[in-house]
C-alpha positions, 0 to 999 in steps of 0.5 A: 500499499502506498504511504499517504496521509491519508492512508495513515488517517485509516490506519490509525483514526479509524480504528481509534473510532471503533475503539471509543465506541467500544468502551462507551458501550460497555462504559452504558452496559456497566453502568446499567440499572438491571432492576427496579428499586422497593419504595417505601412509602413514609406515611403509613396508615395502622389497622388493628385486627387480624387480617389476611394477604394473597400476593398472586405469585404470577410473576409481574413482567415488564413487557415493553415495547422498541419503536426505535432501531436505535435503542438496545433492548437491553437498556430497557430491559429492567426486572420489576417484579422483586421491587413489587412485592418487597413494597407492597410487602414494607405496606402491609407490614406496617399498616397491620400488627396482627397479618399473616401471608397465604398462598391463595385465596381465602374461600367465605367459609375460611372467613367466616370460621376464622378470627380474619376480619378480611382478605387483601388479594393482590392479582393480575398485575400487568406492566406494559412499557413503550419506547421510541425515539423520534426527531432524536428525542426519545419518550419511555412510558410506562402503565402498571396495573393490579387487581386490589380486593378486599373480602370478608365473608359476608362483602367484598370490595374490588378495585382496579390499581394502576400508575403511568409514568413516563420520561422524554429526553431531548438530545438523545444519547443512547447511554440515556435509554436505561437512565430514563427507564428506570426513572419512568418506572420508579415514578410508576412504583412509587405512584402504585403504592400510593394508590395501593395504601389508601385502596387497601386503607379505605376499602377496609374501614368499609368492610369494618362498618 
C-alpha cells in the first residue's frame, strides 16, 4: 500500500474511533440498572385486627415495545417483580400488627370460621411499556396495573389500581435510555404504592362498618 497521509489517517484514526465506541458501549452496560428498587412509603396508616394477604405468584413482567431501531433492547429490560413484591410487603407489615400471608385466596367459609377480618388479594398484575425515538427525542412510557380485592365473609370490594409514568429526553443518546426507563419505572412504582395504601385503607374501613 502506498504511504500517504490519507492512508495513515485510515490506519490510525478508524481503529481509534472503534475503540472509543466499544469503551462507551461497555460503560453504558456496566452502569445500567437491571432491576427496579423497592419503594417504602413514608406515612402508613395503622389498622387493628387480624388480616390475611395473598399476592399472586404470577411474575410481574415488564412487557416492553421498542419502536426505535436506535435503542439496544437490554437498556430498557428492567426487572420489576422483586421490587413490586417487597414494596407491597413493606406497606402490609407496617399497616397491620396481626397479618398472615397465604399461598391462595380464602373462601367465604374459611373467612367466616376464622378470626380474620378480611383478606387482601393482589392479582392480575401487569406492566406495559413503550419506548420510541423520533427526531432525536426519546420517550419511555410505562403503566403498571394490579387488581386489589379486599373481602370478608360478608362482602367483597374490588379495586383496579394503576400507575403511569413517562420520560422524555431531547438530544437523545443511547446511554440515556436505561436512565429514563429506570426513572419512569421508579416513579410508577411509587405512585402505585401510594394508590395501593389508600385503596386498602378505604376498603377495610368500608368492610368494618
